[in-house]
N, CA, C and O atoms as CSV, one atom per row, in Angstrom:
chain,resi,resn,atom,element,x,y,z
A,1,MET,N,N,72.193,88.538,87.173
A,1,MET,CA,C,71.809,89.482,88.100
A,1,MET,C,C,72.354,89.179,89.564
A,1,MET,O,O,72.378,88.022,89.983
A,2,LYS,N,N,72.753,90.165,90.261
A,2,LYS,CA,C,73.238,90.049,91.681
A,2,LYS,C,C,72.166,89.641,92.673
A,2,LYS,O,O,71.032,90.114,92.757
A,3,ILE,N,N,72.743,88.632,93.450
A,3,ILE,CA,C,71.868,88.202,94.558
A,3,ILE,C,C,71.086,89.291,95.308
A,3,ILE,O,O,69.905,89.179,95.637
A,4,GLU,N,N,71.872,90.358,95.543
A,4,GLU,CA,C,71.164,91.504,96.296
A,4,GLU,C,C,69.934,92.090,95.573
A,4,GLU,O,O,68.949,92.513,96.178
A,5,ASP,N,N,70.065,92.083,94.267
A,5,ASP,CA,C,68.891,92.546,93.379
A,5,ASP,C,C,67.864,91.496,93.235
A,5,ASP,O,O,66.685,91.843,93.165
A,6,GLU,N,N,68.216,90.134,93.179
A,6,GLU,CA,C,67.159,89.228,93.077
A,6,GLU,C,C,66.308,89.067,94.433
A,6,GLU,O,O,65.100,88.869,94.303
A,7,ILE,N,N,66.767,89.126,95.512
A,7,ILE,CA,C,65.958,89.159,96.701
A,7,ILE,C,C,65.849,90.408,97.456
A,7,ILE,O,O,65.394,90.451,98.599
A,8,LYS,N,N,66.251,91.374,96.836
A,8,LYS,CA,C,65.986,92.671,97.349
A,8,LYS,C,C,66.490,93.042,98.947
A,8,LYS,O,O,65.865,93.602,99.847
A,9,GLN,N,N,67.878,92.495,98.920
A,9,GLN,CA,C,68.621,92.660,100.211
A,9,GLN,C,C,69.925,93.339,99.888
A,9,GLN,O,O,70.725,92.865,99.082
A,10,GLU,N,N,70.116,94.483,100.553
A,10,GLU,CA,C,71.422,95.179,100.296
A,10,GLU,C,C,72.605,94.713,101.100
A,10,GLU,O,O,73.734,94.819,100.619
A,11,GLU,N,N,72.416,94.218,102.267
A,11,GLU,CA,C,73.443,93.714,103.125
A,11,GLU,C,C,73.294,92.252,103.642
A,11,GLU,O,O,72.199,91.701,103.753
A,12,PHE,N,N,74.356,91.733,103.915
A,12,PHE,CA,C,74.500,90.279,104.508
A,12,PHE,C,C,75.260,90.349,105.756
A,12,PHE,O,O,76.066,91.258,105.956
A,13,LYS,N,N,75.014,89.363,106.650
A,13,LYS,CA,C,75.860,89.295,107.834
A,13,LYS,C,C,77.316,89.109,107.543
A,13,LYS,O,O,78.122,89.786,108.182
A,14,SER,N,N,77.710,88.302,106.688
A,14,SER,CA,C,79.111,88.243,106.296
A,14,SER,C,C,79.015,87.781,104.869
A,14,SER,O,O,77.952,87.534,104.299
A,15,PRO,N,N,80.503,87.662,104.216
A,15,PRO,CA,C,80.523,87.058,102.904
A,15,PRO,C,C,80.092,85.690,102.848
A,15,PRO,O,O,79.477,85.298,101.857
A,16,GLN,N,N,80.359,84.895,103.839
A,16,GLN,CA,C,79.916,83.410,103.900
A,16,GLN,C,C,78.316,83.322,103.869
A,16,GLN,O,O,77.758,82.485,103.160
A,17,HIS,N,N,77.679,84.128,104.585
A,17,HIS,CA,C,76.273,84.117,104.606
A,17,HIS,C,C,75.838,84.570,103.256
A,17,HIS,O,O,74.965,83.867,102.748
A,18,LYS,N,N,76.228,85.529,102.606
A,18,LYS,CA,C,75.927,85.853,101.249
A,18,LYS,C,C,76.030,84.681,100.366
A,18,LYS,O,O,75.101,84.374,99.620
A,19,LEU,N,N,77.273,83.931,100.434
A,19,LEU,CA,C,77.537,82.892,99.627
A,19,LEU,C,C,76.508,81.761,99.737
A,19,LEU,O,O,76.087,81.170,98.743
A,20,PHE,N,N,76.088,81.459,101.106
A,20,PHE,CA,C,75.134,80.372,101.409
A,20,PHE,C,C,73.849,80.877,100.645
A,20,PHE,O,O,73.309,80.152,99.810
A,21,ILE,N,N,73.412,82.021,100.919
A,21,ILE,CA,C,72.062,82.442,100.402
A,21,ILE,C,C,72.231,82.399,98.705
A,21,ILE,O,O,71.324,81.938,98.013
A,22,ASN,N,N,73.254,82.829,98.223
A,22,ASN,CA,C,73.367,82.972,96.947
A,22,ASN,C,C,73.406,81.450,96.473
A,22,ASN,O,O,72.738,81.245,95.459
A,23,LEU,N,N,73.984,80.471,96.950
A,23,LEU,CA,C,73.952,78.973,96.654
A,23,LEU,C,C,72.594,78.519,96.613
A,23,LEU,O,O,72.142,77.935,95.629
A,24,MET,N,N,71.801,78.809,97.831
A,24,MET,CA,C,70.493,78.269,97.988
A,24,MET,C,C,69.650,78.859,96.771
A,24,MET,O,O,68.936,78.132,96.081
A,25,TYR,N,N,69.768,80.083,96.582
A,25,TYR,CA,C,68.983,80.868,95.780
A,25,TYR,C,C,69.113,80.167,94.250
A,25,TYR,O,O,68.132,79.893,93.558
A,26,THR,N,N,70.465,79.938,93.870
A,26,THR,CA,C,70.726,79.254,92.586
A,26,THR,C,C,70.418,77.877,92.579
A,26,THR,O,O,70.079,77.443,91.479
A,27,VAL,N,N,70.450,77.030,93.572
A,27,VAL,CA,C,69.981,75.767,93.605
A,27,VAL,C,C,68.390,75.652,93.347
A,27,VAL,O,O,67.847,74.805,92.638
A,28,ASN,N,N,67.775,76.663,94.055
A,28,ASN,CA,C,66.327,76.758,93.815
A,28,ASN,C,C,66.015,77.214,92.250
A,28,ASN,O,O,65.080,76.686,91.647
A,29,TYR,N,N,66.715,78.063,91.727
A,29,TYR,CA,C,66.618,78.469,90.245
A,29,TYR,C,C,66.932,77.292,89.333
A,29,TYR,O,O,66.267,77.158,88.305
A,30,LEU,N,N,67.751,76.562,89.590
A,30,LEU,CA,C,68.042,75.485,88.755
A,30,LEU,C,C,67.187,74.383,89.025
A,30,LEU,O,O,66.831,73.760,88.025
A,31,GLY,N,N,66.788,74.002,90.073
A,31,GLY,CA,C,65.699,73.072,90.443
A,31,GLY,C,C,64.508,73.421,89.823
A,31,GLY,O,O,63.816,72.545,89.303
A,32,TYR,N,N,64.131,74.764,89.808
A,32,TYR,CA,C,62.718,75.092,89.204
A,32,TYR,C,C,62.803,74.908,87.645
A,32,TYR,O,O,61.819,74.508,87.024
A,33,ASN,N,N,63.899,75.182,87.069
A,33,ASN,CA,C,64.077,74.950,85.550
A,33,ASN,C,C,63.920,73.500,85.257
A,33,ASN,O,O,63.175,73.132,84.349
A,34,LEU,N,N,64.590,72.668,85.987
A,34,LEU,CA,C,64.384,71.101,85.791
A,34,LEU,C,C,63.014,70.745,85.944
A,34,LEU,O,O,62.469,70.157,85.010
A,35,HIS,N,N,62.302,71.039,87.090
A,35,HIS,CA,C,61.024,70.734,87.489
A,35,HIS,C,C,59.949,71.133,86.278
A,35,HIS,O,O,59.038,70.410,85.874
A,36,HIS,N,N,60.233,72.254,85.878
A,36,HIS,CA,C,59.465,72.881,84.737
A,36,HIS,C,C,59.201,71.770,83.606
A,36,HIS,O,O,58.081,71.483,83.181
A,37,HIS,N,N,60.501,71.148,83.154
A,37,HIS,CA,C,60.501,70.110,82.067
A,37,HIS,C,C,60.091,68.735,82.531
A,37,HIS,O,O,59.604,67.912,81.757
A,38,LEU,N,N,60.300,68.505,83.812
A,38,LEU,CA,C,59.977,67.075,84.218
A,38,LEU,C,C,58.501,67.009,84.413
A,38,LEU,O,O,57.931,65.960,84.112
A,39,LYS,N,N,57.785,68.070,84.910
A,39,LYS,CA,C,56.549,68.144,85.213
A,39,LYS,C,C,55.578,67.756,83.952
A,39,LYS,O,O,54.459,67.274,84.124
A,40,LYS,N,N,56.108,68.008,82.739
A,40,LYS,CA,C,55.296,67.890,81.528
A,40,LYS,C,C,55.177,66.480,81.337
A,40,LYS,O,O,54.168,66.074,80.761
A,41,LEU,N,N,56.161,65.551,81.779
A,41,LEU,CA,C,56.205,64.044,81.545
A,41,LEU,C,C,55.766,63.342,82.838
A,41,LEU,O,O,55.985,62.132,82.806
A,42,ASP,N,N,55.182,63.812,84.004
A,42,ASP,CA,C,54.873,63.501,85.129
A,42,ASP,C,C,55.955,62.539,85.751
A,42,ASP,O,O,55.768,61.358,86.044
A,43,ILE,N,N,57.128,63.260,85.901
A,43,ILE,CA,C,58.354,62.644,86.656
A,43,ILE,C,C,58.926,63.747,87.532
A,43,ILE,O,O,58.965,64.948,87.266
A,44,THR,N,N,59.371,63.116,88.643
A,44,THR,CA,C,60.019,64.087,89.694
A,44,THR,C,C,61.572,64.045,89.302
A,44,THR,O,O,62.059,63.260,88.488
A,45,ALA,N,N,62.230,64.979,89.988
A,45,ALA,CA,C,63.591,64.951,89.955
A,45,ALA,C,C,64.234,63.891,90.459
A,45,ALA,O,O,65.209,63.434,89.862
A,46,GLN,N,N,63.827,63.400,91.512
A,46,GLN,CA,C,64.327,62.162,92.023
A,46,GLN,C,C,64.102,60.850,91.246
A,46,GLN,O,O,64.943,59.952,91.266
A,47,GLN,N,N,62.987,60.766,90.586
A,47,GLN,CA,C,62.695,59.623,89.657
A,47,GLN,C,C,63.587,59.796,88.464
A,47,GLN,O,O,64.021,58.796,87.893
A,48,TYR,N,N,63.903,61.066,88.035
A,48,TYR,CA,C,64.912,61.299,86.844
A,48,TYR,C,C,66.215,60.936,87.148
A,48,TYR,O,O,66.917,60.360,86.316
A,49,ASN,N,N,66.644,61.244,88.368
A,49,ASN,CA,C,67.947,60.804,88.829
A,49,ASN,C,C,68.149,59.452,88.773
A,49,ASN,O,O,69.125,59.042,88.146
A,50,VAL,N,N,67.325,58.597,89.371
A,50,VAL,CA,C,67.419,57.237,89.352
A,50,VAL,C,C,67.471,56.640,88.065
A,50,VAL,O,O,68.351,55.843,87.743
A,51,LEU,N,N,66.365,57.081,87.176
A,51,LEU,CA,C,66.490,56.751,85.682
A,51,LEU,C,C,67.696,56.818,85.002
A,51,LEU,O,O,68.113,55.945,84.240
A,52,ARG,N,N,68.298,57.933,85.301
A,52,ARG,CA,C,69.720,58.387,84.768
A,52,ARG,C,C,70.840,57.374,85.254
A,52,ARG,O,O,71.751,57.028,84.502
A,53,ILE,N,N,70.716,56.925,86.544
A,53,ILE,CA,C,71.642,56.063,87.079
A,53,ILE,C,C,71.376,54.685,86.349
A,53,ILE,O,O,72.358,54.082,85.916
A,54,LEU,N,N,70.193,54.181,86.193
A,54,LEU,CA,C,69.912,53.081,85.701
A,54,LEU,C,C,70.305,52.970,84.147
A,54,LEU,O,O,70.687,51.910,83.652
A,55,ARG,N,N,70.182,54.098,83.472
A,55,ARG,CA,C,70.625,54.216,82.112
A,55,ARG,C,C,72.116,54.103,82.062
A,55,ARG,O,O,72.683,53.453,81.183
A,56,GLY,N,N,72.776,54.774,83.060
A,56,GLY,CA,C,74.328,54.515,83.095
A,56,GLY,C,C,74.923,53.283,83.306
A,56,GLY,O,O,76.080,53.062,82.948
A,57,GLN,N,N,74.147,52.372,83.919
A,57,GLN,CA,C,74.548,50.932,84.215
A,57,GLN,C,C,74.103,50.227,83.062
A,57,GLN,O,O,74.871,49.325,82.728
A,58,TYR,N,N,73.035,50.380,82.316
A,58,TYR,CA,C,72.444,49.595,81.358
A,58,TYR,C,C,73.440,49.064,80.290
A,58,TYR,O,O,74.246,49.824,79.753
A,59,PRO,N,N,73.369,47.801,80.008
A,59,PRO,CA,C,72.371,46.804,80.166
A,59,PRO,C,C,72.393,45.964,81.597
A,59,PRO,O,O,71.462,45.241,81.953
A,60,LYS,N,N,73.533,46.166,82.314
A,60,LYS,CA,C,73.648,45.708,83.628
A,60,LYS,C,C,72.579,46.233,84.693
A,60,LYS,O,O,72.279,47.426,84.689
A,61,PRO,N,N,72.080,45.464,85.482
A,61,PRO,CA,C,71.091,45.937,86.470
A,61,PRO,C,C,71.846,46.805,87.609
A,61,PRO,O,O,73.074,46.804,87.700
A,62,CYS,N,N,71.172,47.395,88.294
A,62,CYS,CA,C,71.666,48.156,89.523
A,62,CYS,C,C,70.985,47.506,90.807
A,62,CYS,O,O,69.845,47.050,90.710
A,63,ASN,N,N,71.641,47.466,91.940
A,63,ASN,CA,C,70.858,47.115,93.130
A,63,ASN,C,C,70.732,48.338,93.970
A,63,ASN,O,O,71.467,49.304,93.768
A,64,LEU,N,N,69.821,48.332,94.910
A,64,LEU,CA,C,69.467,49.494,95.732
A,64,LEU,C,C,70.728,50.218,96.249
A,64,LEU,O,O,70.784,51.441,96.122
A,65,LYS,N,N,71.602,49.637,96.742
A,65,LYS,CA,C,72.850,50.236,97.381
A,65,LYS,C,C,73.516,50.938,96.469
A,65,LYS,O,O,73.939,52.034,96.836
A,66,LEU,N,N,73.767,50.519,95.136
A,66,LEU,CA,C,74.392,51.269,94.070
A,66,LEU,C,C,73.628,52.675,93.712
A,66,LEU,O,O,74.175,53.761,93.524
A,67,ILE,N,N,72.271,52.391,93.667
A,67,ILE,CA,C,71.468,53.619,93.393
A,67,ILE,C,C,71.611,54.566,94.482
A,67,ILE,O,O,71.738,55.756,94.190
A,68,LYS,N,N,71.607,54.183,95.762
A,68,LYS,CA,C,71.675,55.131,96.937
A,68,LYS,C,C,72.965,55.844,96.807
A,68,LYS,O,O,73.006,57.065,96.952
A,69,GLU,N,N,74.055,55.122,96.532
A,69,GLU,CA,C,75.516,55.706,96.545
A,69,GLU,C,C,75.565,56.671,95.303
A,69,GLU,O,O,76.333,57.631,95.364
A,70,ARG,N,N,74.862,56.493,94.276
A,70,ARG,CA,C,75.094,57.343,93.137
A,70,ARG,C,C,74.006,58.485,92.974
A,70,ARG,O,O,74.013,59.298,92.050
A,71,SER,N,N,73.058,58.436,94.011
A,71,SER,CA,C,71.956,59.371,93.963
A,71,SER,C,C,72.320,60.784,94.427
A,71,SER,O,O,72.994,60.885,95.452
A,72,ILE,N,N,71.929,61.904,93.755
A,72,ILE,CA,C,72.122,63.160,94.055
A,72,ILE,C,C,71.629,63.454,95.394
A,72,ILE,O,O,72.296,63.932,96.311
A,73,ASP,N,N,70.350,63.110,95.423
A,73,ASP,CA,C,69.603,63.424,96.732
A,73,ASP,C,C,69.524,62.317,97.679
A,73,ASP,O,O,68.624,61.479,97.623
A,74,ARG,N,N,70.540,62.303,98.626
A,74,ARG,CA,C,70.796,61.219,99.439
A,74,ARG,C,C,69.603,60.991,100.551
A,74,ARG,O,O,69.494,59.945,101.191
A,75,MET,N,N,68.839,61.978,100.670
A,75,MET,CA,C,67.720,62.144,101.714
A,75,MET,C,C,66.609,61.282,101.003
A,75,MET,O,O,65.914,60.580,101.737
A,76,SER,N,N,66.386,61.267,99.719
A,76,SER,CA,C,65.265,60.619,99.227
A,76,SER,C,C,65.180,59.185,99.474
A,76,SER,O,O,66.192,58.515,99.679
A,77,ASP,N,N,63.779,58.598,99.460
A,77,ASP,CA,C,63.495,57.205,99.877
A,77,ASP,C,C,63.650,56.413,98.514
A,77,ASP,O,O,62.690,56.276,97.756
A,78,SER,N,N,64.792,55.944,98.266
A,78,SER,CA,C,64.982,55.225,97.103
A,78,SER,C,C,64.190,54.030,96.722
A,78,SER,O,O,63.993,53.737,95.542
A,79,SER,N,N,63.735,53.340,97.721
A,79,SER,CA,C,62.753,52.296,97.628
A,79,SER,C,C,61.363,52.683,96.995
A,79,SER,O,O,60.856,52.072,96.054
A,80,ARG,N,N,60.833,53.726,97.601
A,80,ARG,CA,C,59.752,54.309,97.213
A,80,ARG,C,C,59.726,54.799,95.657
A,80,ARG,O,O,58.821,54.523,94.870
A,81,ILE,N,N,60.817,55.531,95.374
A,81,ILE,CA,C,61.095,56.028,94.074
A,81,ILE,C,C,61.083,54.789,93.033
A,81,ILE,O,O,60.343,54.772,92.049
A,82,ILE,N,N,61.852,53.913,93.314
A,82,ILE,CA,C,61.912,52.584,92.544
A,82,ILE,C,C,60.510,51.921,92.345
A,82,ILE,O,O,60.123,51.574,91.229
A,83,ASP,N,N,59.802,51.771,93.429
A,83,ASP,CA,C,58.466,51.453,93.220
A,83,ASP,C,C,57.573,52.108,92.307
A,83,ASP,O,O,56.740,51.520,91.617
A,84,LYS,N,N,57.798,53.481,92.330
A,84,LYS,CA,C,56.964,54.245,91.532
A,84,LYS,C,C,57.467,54.142,90.027
A,84,LYS,O,O,56.640,54.214,89.118
A,85,LEU,N,N,58.773,53.980,89.774
A,85,LEU,CA,C,59.363,53.782,88.425
A,85,LEU,C,C,58.768,52.482,87.941
A,85,LEU,O,O,58.294,52.490,86.805
A,86,ILE,N,N,58.726,51.345,88.656
A,86,ILE,CA,C,58.301,50.044,88.324
A,86,ILE,C,C,56.690,50.224,88.179
A,86,ILE,O,O,56.161,49.541,87.302
A,87,GLN,N,N,55.957,50.978,88.866
A,87,GLN,CA,C,54.689,51.097,88.591
A,87,GLN,C,C,54.269,51.784,87.301
A,87,GLN,O,O,53.260,51.488,86.662
A,88,LYS,N,N,55.143,52.730,86.983
A,88,LYS,CA,C,55.012,53.417,85.650
A,88,LYS,C,C,55.597,52.659,84.498
A,88,LYS,O,O,55.541,53.123,83.360
A,89,LYS,N,N,56.190,51.440,84.776
A,89,LYS,CA,C,56.750,50.525,83.883
A,89,LYS,C,C,58.057,51.156,83.201
A,89,LYS,O,O,58.349,50.879,82.038
A,90,TRP,N,N,58.745,51.928,83.909
A,90,TRP,CA,C,60.145,52.523,83.465
A,90,TRP,C,C,61.206,51.818,83.998
A,90,TRP,O,O,62.346,51.967,83.559
A,91,ALA,N,N,60.901,50.950,85.041
A,91,ALA,CA,C,62.031,49.981,85.454
A,91,ALA,C,C,61.267,48.801,85.806
A,91,ALA,O,O,60.044,48.733,85.927
A,92,GLU,N,N,62.290,47.696,85.987
A,92,GLU,CA,C,61.544,46.383,86.587
A,92,GLU,C,C,62.656,45.805,87.525
A,92,GLU,O,O,63.864,46.024,87.433
A,93,ARG,N,N,61.990,44.996,88.475
A,93,ARG,CA,C,62.680,44.351,89.474
A,93,ARG,C,C,62.778,42.847,89.346
A,93,ARG,O,O,61.838,42.099,89.078
A,94,THR,N,N,63.995,42.507,89.565
A,94,THR,CA,C,64.299,40.988,89.439
A,94,THR,C,C,65.183,40.504,90.615
A,94,THR,O,O,65.851,41.283,91.294
A,95,GLU,N,N,65.143,39.220,90.800
A,95,GLU,CA,C,66.030,38.436,91.951
A,95,GLU,C,C,67.356,38.554,91.296
A,95,GLU,O,O,67.466,38.419,90.077
A,96,CYS,N,N,68.413,38.816,92.109
A,96,CYS,CA,C,69.708,38.598,91.871
A,96,CYS,C,C,70.016,37.001,91.824
A,96,CYS,O,O,69.708,36.248,92.748
A,97,PRO,N,N,70.682,36.570,90.598
A,97,PRO,CA,C,70.772,35.073,90.556
A,97,PRO,C,C,71.917,34.639,91.710
A,97,PRO,O,O,71.907,33.534,92.253
A,98,ASN,N,N,72.755,35.530,91.953
A,98,ASN,CA,C,73.909,35.122,92.967
A,98,ASN,C,C,73.559,35.195,94.386
A,98,ASN,O,O,74.147,34.481,95.199
A,99,ASP,N,N,72.540,36.099,94.775
A,99,ASP,CA,C,72.168,36.375,96.026
A,99,ASP,C,C,70.600,36.731,95.903
A,99,ASP,O,O,70.138,37.739,95.369
A,100,ARG,N,N,69.899,35.702,96.501
A,100,ARG,CA,C,68.399,35.908,96.401
A,100,ARG,C,C,67.841,36.824,97.396
A,100,ARG,O,O,66.622,36.990,97.439
A,101,ARG,N,N,68.641,37.442,98.215
A,101,ARG,CA,C,68.198,38.339,99.189
A,101,ARG,C,C,68.326,39.812,98.445
A,101,ARG,O,O,67.714,40.786,98.883
A,102,GLN,N,N,69.076,39.873,97.417
A,102,GLN,CA,C,69.370,41.183,96.729
A,102,GLN,C,C,68.367,41.260,95.494
A,102,GLN,O,O,68.007,40.280,94.840
A,103,ILE,N,N,67.982,42.542,95.282
A,103,ILE,CA,C,67.095,42.738,94.162
A,103,ILE,C,C,67.777,43.616,93.267
A,103,ILE,O,O,68.429,44.602,93.610
A,104,ASN,N,N,67.589,43.195,92.060
A,104,ASN,CA,C,68.149,44.027,90.829
A,104,ASN,C,C,67.120,44.888,90.387
A,104,ASN,O,O,65.952,44.522,90.518
A,105,ILE,N,N,67.432,46.155,89.802
A,105,ILE,CA,C,66.525,46.995,89.082
A,105,ILE,C,C,67.178,47.270,87.745
A,105,ILE,O,O,68.365,47.596,87.714
A,106,LEU,N,N,66.548,47.169,86.772
A,106,LEU,CA,C,66.776,47.429,85.358
A,106,LEU,C,C,65.903,48.308,84.613
A,106,LEU,O,O,64.677,48.305,84.728
A,107,LEU,N,N,66.566,49.057,83.851
A,107,LEU,CA,C,65.865,50.109,83.071
A,107,LEU,C,C,65.035,49.271,81.923
A,107,LEU,O,O,65.560,48.347,81.300
A,108,THR,N,N,63.690,49.697,81.717
A,108,THR,CA,C,63.006,49.051,80.663
A,108,THR,C,C,63.010,49.913,79.446
A,108,THR,O,O,63.468,51.055,79.491
A,109,LYS,N,N,62.512,49.393,78.359
A,109,LYS,CA,C,62.391,50.078,76.989
A,109,LYS,C,C,61.615,51.358,77.322
A,109,LYS,O,O,62.047,52.454,76.967
A,110,LYS,N,N,60.459,51.219,78.010
A,110,LYS,CA,C,59.757,52.457,78.167
A,110,LYS,C,C,60.466,53.577,79.147
A,110,LYS,O,O,60.142,54.765,79.140
A,111,GLY,N,N,61.367,53.073,79.892
A,111,GLY,CA,C,62.151,54.049,80.751
A,111,GLY,C,C,63.118,54.623,79.744
A,111,GLY,O,O,63.336,55.835,79.758
A,112,GLN,N,N,63.692,53.857,78.899
A,112,GLN,CA,C,64.695,54.475,78.041
A,112,GLN,C,C,63.968,55.410,77.066
A,112,GLN,O,O,64.583,56.408,76.688
A,113,ASP,N,N,62.847,55.212,76.663
A,113,ASP,CA,C,62.067,56.197,75.747
A,113,ASP,C,C,61.798,57.416,76.727
A,113,ASP,O,O,61.993,58.541,76.267
A,114,ILE,N,N,61.448,57.313,77.789
A,114,ILE,CA,C,61.098,58.530,78.558
A,114,ILE,C,C,62.495,59.440,78.739
A,114,ILE,O,O,62.481,60.669,78.669
A,115,LEU,N,N,63.580,58.728,78.958
A,115,LEU,CA,C,64.750,59.316,79.034
A,115,LEU,C,C,65.175,60.154,77.687
A,115,LEU,O,O,65.701,61.267,77.724
A,116,LYS,N,N,64.891,59.508,76.622
A,116,LYS,CA,C,65.219,60.035,75.448
A,116,LYS,C,C,64.247,61.324,75.295
A,116,LYS,O,O,64.750,62.394,74.950
A,117,LYS,N,N,63.082,61.243,75.509
A,117,LYS,CA,C,62.266,62.489,75.501
A,117,LYS,C,C,62.937,63.665,76.311
A,117,LYS,O,O,62.818,64.840,75.965
A,118,LEU,N,N,63.615,63.276,77.363
A,118,LEU,CA,C,64.278,64.209,78.351
A,118,LEU,C,C,65.707,64.688,77.959
A,118,LEU,O,O,66.293,65.530,78.638
A,119,ASP,N,N,66.208,64.173,76.936
A,119,ASP,CA,C,67.594,64.316,76.609
A,119,ASP,C,C,67.922,65.951,76.319
A,119,ASP,O,O,69.007,66.512,76.472
A,120,PHE,N,N,66.858,66.444,75.930
A,120,PHE,CA,C,66.974,68.054,75.600
A,120,PHE,C,C,67.268,68.773,76.863
A,120,PHE,O,O,67.866,69.849,76.841
A,121,VAL,N,N,66.874,68.228,77.944
A,121,VAL,CA,C,67.207,68.836,79.273
A,121,VAL,C,C,68.580,68.999,79.510
A,121,VAL,O,O,68.985,70.053,79.999
A,122,ASP,N,N,69.494,67.908,79.168
A,122,ASP,CA,C,70.917,68.189,79.310
A,122,ASP,C,C,71.479,69.346,78.539
A,122,ASP,O,O,72.380,70.042,79.008
A,123,GLN,N,N,70.876,69.581,77.190
A,123,GLN,CA,C,71.403,70.517,76.519
A,123,GLN,C,C,70.847,72.067,77.201
A,123,GLN,O,O,71.529,73.086,77.310
A,124,GLU,N,N,69.686,71.915,77.527
A,124,GLU,CA,C,69.267,73.109,78.063
A,124,GLU,C,C,69.973,73.444,79.405
A,124,GLU,O,O,70.159,74.624,79.704
A,125,THR,N,N,70.319,72.561,80.118
A,125,THR,CA,C,71.106,72.700,81.329
A,125,THR,C,C,72.526,73.284,81.094
A,125,THR,O,O,73.015,74.047,81.927
A,126,ILE,N,N,73.169,72.943,80.005
A,126,ILE,CA,C,74.498,73.398,79.516
A,126,ILE,C,C,74.305,74.758,79.153
A,126,ILE,O,O,75.193,75.568,79.420
A,127,GLU,N,N,73.186,75.143,78.538
A,127,GLU,CA,C,72.896,76.512,78.019
A,127,GLU,C,C,72.673,77.609,79.036
A,127,GLU,O,O,72.786,78.806,78.774
A,128,LEU,N,N,72.292,77.020,80.424
A,128,LEU,CA,C,72.288,77.788,81.572
A,128,LEU,C,C,73.584,78.530,81.902
A,128,LEU,O,O,73.566,79.607,82.499
A,129,PHE,N,N,74.725,77.923,81.497
A,129,PHE,CA,C,75.852,78.245,81.953
A,129,PHE,C,C,76.760,78.961,80.809
A,129,PHE,O,O,77.990,78.954,80.864
A,130,ILE,N,N,76.073,79.534,79.844
A,130,ILE,CA,C,76.640,80.066,78.581
A,130,ILE,C,C,77.374,81.211,78.883
A,130,ILE,O,O,78.230,81.586,78.082
A,131,ASN,N,N,77.138,81.920,80.078
A,131,ASN,CA,C,77.777,83.123,80.479
A,131,ASN,C,C,79.095,82.945,81.054
A,131,ASN,O,O,79.811,83.920,81.283
A,132,LEU,N,N,79.496,81.623,81.328
A,132,LEU,CA,C,80.662,81.231,82.032
A,132,LEU,C,C,81.609,80.632,81.081
A,132,LEU,O,O,81.197,79.963,80.133
A,133,SER,N,N,82.913,80.851,81.300
A,133,SER,CA,C,84.038,80.391,80.261
A,133,SER,C,C,84.316,79.038,80.953
A,133,SER,O,O,83.986,78.763,82.106
A,134,GLU,N,N,84.969,78.232,80.090
A,134,GLU,CA,C,85.397,76.910,80.638
A,134,GLU,C,C,86.396,77.023,81.665
A,134,GLU,O,O,86.588,76.043,82.385
A,135,GLN,N,N,86.980,77.945,81.816
A,135,GLN,CA,C,87.883,78.221,83.232
A,135,GLN,C,C,87.014,78.430,84.486
A,135,GLN,O,O,87.074,77.872,85.581
A,136,GLU,N,N,86.225,79.346,84.044
A,136,GLU,CA,C,85.151,79.726,85.243
A,136,GLU,C,C,84.387,78.392,85.686
A,136,GLU,O,O,84.125,78.145,86.863
A,137,ILE,N,N,84.085,77.629,84.702
A,137,ILE,CA,C,83.311,76.370,85.130
A,137,ILE,C,C,84.123,75.399,85.898
A,137,ILE,O,O,83.661,74.798,86.868
A,138,LYS,N,N,85.348,75.243,85.458
A,138,LYS,CA,C,86.322,74.360,86.174
A,138,LYS,C,C,86.567,74.953,87.444
A,138,LYS,O,O,86.649,74.148,88.371
A,139,LEU,N,N,86.711,76.203,87.731
A,139,LEU,CA,C,87.069,76.780,89.105
A,139,LEU,C,C,85.745,76.695,89.929
A,139,LEU,O,O,85.884,76.434,91.124
A,140,MET,N,N,84.428,76.886,89.434
A,140,MET,CA,C,83.360,76.704,90.231
A,140,MET,C,C,83.232,75.299,90.672
A,140,MET,O,O,82.982,75.047,91.851
A,141,ASN,N,N,83.409,74.262,89.683
A,141,ASN,CA,C,83.235,72.978,90.196
A,141,ASN,C,C,84.362,72.563,91.242
A,141,ASN,O,O,84.099,71.880,92.231
A,142,ASN,N,N,85.610,73.020,90.951
A,142,ASN,CA,C,86.613,72.936,92.161
A,142,ASN,C,C,86.207,73.560,93.487
A,142,ASN,O,O,86.450,73.010,94.561
A,143,LEU,N,N,85.612,74.667,93.382
A,143,LEU,CA,C,85.232,75.358,94.601
A,143,LEU,C,C,84.011,74.696,95.348
A,143,LEU,O,O,83.905,74.645,96.573
A,144,LEU,N,N,83.085,74.188,94.421
A,144,LEU,CA,C,81.978,73.533,95.116
A,144,LEU,C,C,82.467,72.130,95.689
A,144,LEU,O,O,81.894,71.613,96.649
A,145,ASP,N,N,83.490,71.576,95.091
A,145,ASP,CA,C,84.052,70.257,95.639
A,145,ASP,C,C,84.588,70.503,96.981
A,145,ASP,O,O,84.388,69.766,97.946
A,146,LYS,N,N,85.357,71.699,96.990
A,146,LYS,CA,C,86.057,72.085,98.235
A,146,LYS,C,C,85.189,72.440,99.282
A,146,LYS,O,O,85.653,72.344,100.418
A,147,ILE,N,N,83.919,72.867,99.138
A,147,ILE,CA,C,83.008,73.137,100.248
A,147,ILE,C,C,82.759,71.872,100.736
A,147,ILE,O,O,82.657,71.776,101.959
A,148,ARG,N,N,82.611,70.660,99.916
A,148,ARG,CA,C,81.980,69.585,100.709
A,148,ARG,C,C,83.116,68.755,101.335
A,148,ARG,O,O,82.900,67.765,102.033
A,149,ASP,N,N,84.339,69.227,101.037
A,149,ASP,CA,C,85.456,68.326,101.586
A,149,ASP,C,C,85.601,68.425,103.118
A,149,ASP,O,O,86.456,67.760,103.701
C-alpha cells in the first residue's frame, strides 16, 4: 500500500520528505512485527540484537566494545542490556585472562535455547520482502547504504 494511503496524506513537502516519512513508517512497521514475536518470550529488540551478536561470536566471548560496534541500536545502553541478559541467565560475564580490566560476555546454553525458539523470526522477516525481486532487494540495500554514506 502506498504511504499516502497508509497515513491518509495526499501531498508531501518534497520527494525527500515523502521518502523520510516512508522510511520512518516502514521502520515502525518492521519493528512492530519483530516486537510482536519477541514479546511472547519476554525479550526486547535490543536484547535480541545482543544475543545474536553473542551467537555470531560463539564459542568465543565478546567484550562490551565489540557488542557496541556491532549493535544495530547504537543509542542503547549495552551495559544495562547485558546485565538484563545475565539476570535472565542468557549470558554470563567473565574476566578476560589477558586483561583483568576487560570483561568478557559469553552466550549460555539458556541463551542459545531462547535464540533457537526465535529462529522462525528470521524466516518470517524474509517473507516480509516476498513482493520484492532479488534485484530490487539488492538495489534497496545499496540505496540504504548510500543514505548513510
